[in-house]
C-alpha positions in Angstrom: 47.0 -128.4 -53.9 44.2 -128.0 -51.4 41.4 -130.5 -51.6 38.4 -130.4 -49.2 36.2 -133.4 -48.9 32.8 -133.9 -47.4 30.5 -136.9 -47.4 29.3 -136.4 -51.0 31.5 -133.6 -52.3 35.0 -132.7 -53.2 36.1 -129.0 -53.3 39.1 -128.6 -55.5 41.0 -125.7 -57.1 39.7 -124.4 -60.4 41.7 -125.4 -63.4 41.8 -123.8 -66.8 39.9 -126.8 -68.3 37.0 -125.8 -66.0 36.7 -122.3 -67.5 34.2 -123.2 -70.3 32.0 -125.0 -67.7 32.0 -122.0 -65.4 31.3 -119.7 -68.4 28.1 -121.8 -69.1 27.0 -121.7 -65.5 27.6 -117.9 -65.1 25.7 -117.2 -68.3 22.7 -119.4 -67.3 20.0 -116.7 -66.9 18.8 -118.0 -63.5 22.3 -118.3 -62.0 23.2 -114.9 -63.4 20.0 -113.3 -61.9 20.5 -114.7 -58.3 24.3 -114.1 -58.4 23.5 -110.5 -59.4 25.9 -110.6 -62.5 25.7 -107.3 -64.5 26.3 -108.7 -67.9 26.9 -111.8 -70.1 30.4 -113.3 -69.8 33.0 -114.3 -72.4 35.7 -116.9 -71.9 38.3 -114.2 -71.4 36.2 -112.8 -68.5 36.3 -116.1 -66.8 40.0 -116.5 -67.3 40.6 -113.0 -65.7 38.1 -113.6 -62.9 39.7 -117.0 -62.0 43.2 -115.5 -62.0 42.0 -112.7 -59.7 40.2 -115.2 -57.5 43.5 -117.2 -57.0 45.3 -114.0 -56.0 42.6 -112.4 -53.8 41.2 -115.5 -52.1 40.5 -119.2 -52.1 38.5 -120.4 -55.1 37.2 -123.9 -55.5 35.1 -126.0 -57.9 32.4 -128.2 -56.3 32.3 -131.8 -57.5 29.7 -134.4 -56.7 30.4 -138.0 -57.8 33.4 -136.7 -59.8 31.3 -134.3 -61.8 31.7 -130.5 -61.4 28.5 -128.9 -60.2 29.4 -125.4 -58.9 31.7 -122.8 -57.4 32.6 -121.8 -53.9 35.2 -119.7 -52.3 36.3 -117.2 -49.7 37.6 -113.7 -50.6 37.7 -110.1 -49.4 39.8 -111.2 -46.4 40.2 -108.5 -43.8 43.1 -109.8 -41.7 42.8 -107.2 -38.9 39.1 -108.1 -38.4 39.6 -111.8 -39.2 36.6 -111.6 -41.5 36.1 -112.7 -45.1 33.3 -113.2 -47.6 31.8 -116.4 -48.9 30.4 -116.9 -52.4 28.7 -120.1 -53.7 26.5 -121.3 -56.5 25.4 -124.6 -57.9 25.6 -124.1 -61.6 24.4 -127.6 -62.7 20.6 -127.4 -62.8 20.4 -131.2 -62.3 22.2 -130.8 -59.0 19.7 -128.2 -57.6 17.6 -129.1 -54.6 19.9 -132.0 -53.5 21.5 -130.3 -50.5 24.9 -129.8 -52.2 25.0 -126.1 -51.4 24.8 -126.4 -47.6 27.2 -129.4 -47.6 29.7 -127.4 -49.7 29.3 -124.4 -47.4 30.0 -126.5 -44.3 33.1 -128.0 -45.8 34.4 -124.5 -47.0 33.7 -122.9 -43.7 35.3 -125.7 -41.7 38.4 -125.4 -43.8 38.4 -121.6 -43.7 37.9 -121.4 -39.9 40.6 -124.1 -39.3 43.2 -122.7 -41.7 42.7 -118.9 -42.0 42.3 -117.9 -38.3 38.9 -116.4 -39.2 36.5 -115.0 -36.6 33.5 -114.4 -38.9 32.5 -115.3 -42.5 29.8 -113.2 -44.2 27.9 -113.2 -47.5 25.2 -111.3 -49.2 22.4 -112.2 -51.6 19.4 -110.7 -53.2 16.7 -110.6 -50.6 14.2 -112.5 -52.8 16.4 -115.5 -52.9 14.7 -117.3 -50.1 15.8 -120.8 -51.3 19.4 -119.7 -50.8 18.8 -118.1 -47.4 17.1 -121.2 -46.1 20.2 -123.1 -47.1 22.5 -120.6 -45.4 20.3 -120.8 -42.2 20.5 -124.6 -42.2 24.3 -124.2 -42.0 23.9 -121.8 -39.0 24.3 -118.4 -40.7 22.2 -115.6 -39.3 20.6 -112.7 -41.1 22.4 -109.5 -40.1 20.4 -107.0 -42.0 19.1 -105.6 -45.3 20.8 -103.2 -47.6 18.0 -101.4 -49.3 17.8 -101.1 -53.1 21.5 -102.0 -53.7 21.1 -103.9 -57.0 19.5 -102.5 -60.2 18.3 -105.4 -62.3 17.0 -106.1 -65.8 13.4 -105.8 -64.6 14.0 -102.1 -64.2 13.8 -102.2 -60.4 16.2 -101.9 -57.5 16.4 -104.9 -55.3 17.5 -105.3 -51.7 20.4 -107.3 -50.5 20.5 -109.3 -47.3 23.7 -109.8 -45.3 24.3 -113.0 -43.4 27.2 -114.2 -41.2 28.4 -116.9 -38.9 31.2 -116.7 -36.3 33.8 -119.4 -35.7 32.2 -120.2 -32.3 28.7 -120.5 -33.8 30.0 -122.7 -36.5 32.0 -124.9 -34.1 28.9 -125.5 -31.9 26.8 -126.5 -34.8 29.5 -128.4 -36.8 32.2 -129.6 -34.3 33.6 -132.2 -36.7 33.9 -129.8 -39.6 36.9 -127.9 -38.2 39.1 -130.9 -38.9 40.0 -129.7 -42.4 43.5 -128.6 -41.5 46.0 -128.2 -44.3 
């Protein structure tokens, strides 16, 4: 079982007992809006999604002080290009604004670059989510571009998505000690 630790966080594999908690987070209206979820989830949706996440990538629960606060993972691995996608959210509202997101991202990227022979990790988010993009930039990610009007939302508008990425070399320069998460 892979465990990834940082100063304040533990990233651990998702267990079935975590599914109800993830269900609550993903159905939180604000989390759902920024994560661009299309609909409300049922517990069976979470079970299927987590089973798929284990097969298609590397899915983790974020814990702070022994308490689950969010989800993070790498997926959509393109081996030839040595590229994959990052996803992350802090679902516990009481944990928002405490720097847990960037800390979890550094731990996840350090592990991913050290163990998966990655060249680049990318992510996308709704362009209006400036709070998230500031967090990604603190980690060292750069804005690559904007995909215009890619998400149709409940406000009856199309919203842009912004793509960001970081290479292994960029990450290593900014976080040289984070690449130690071998295993």
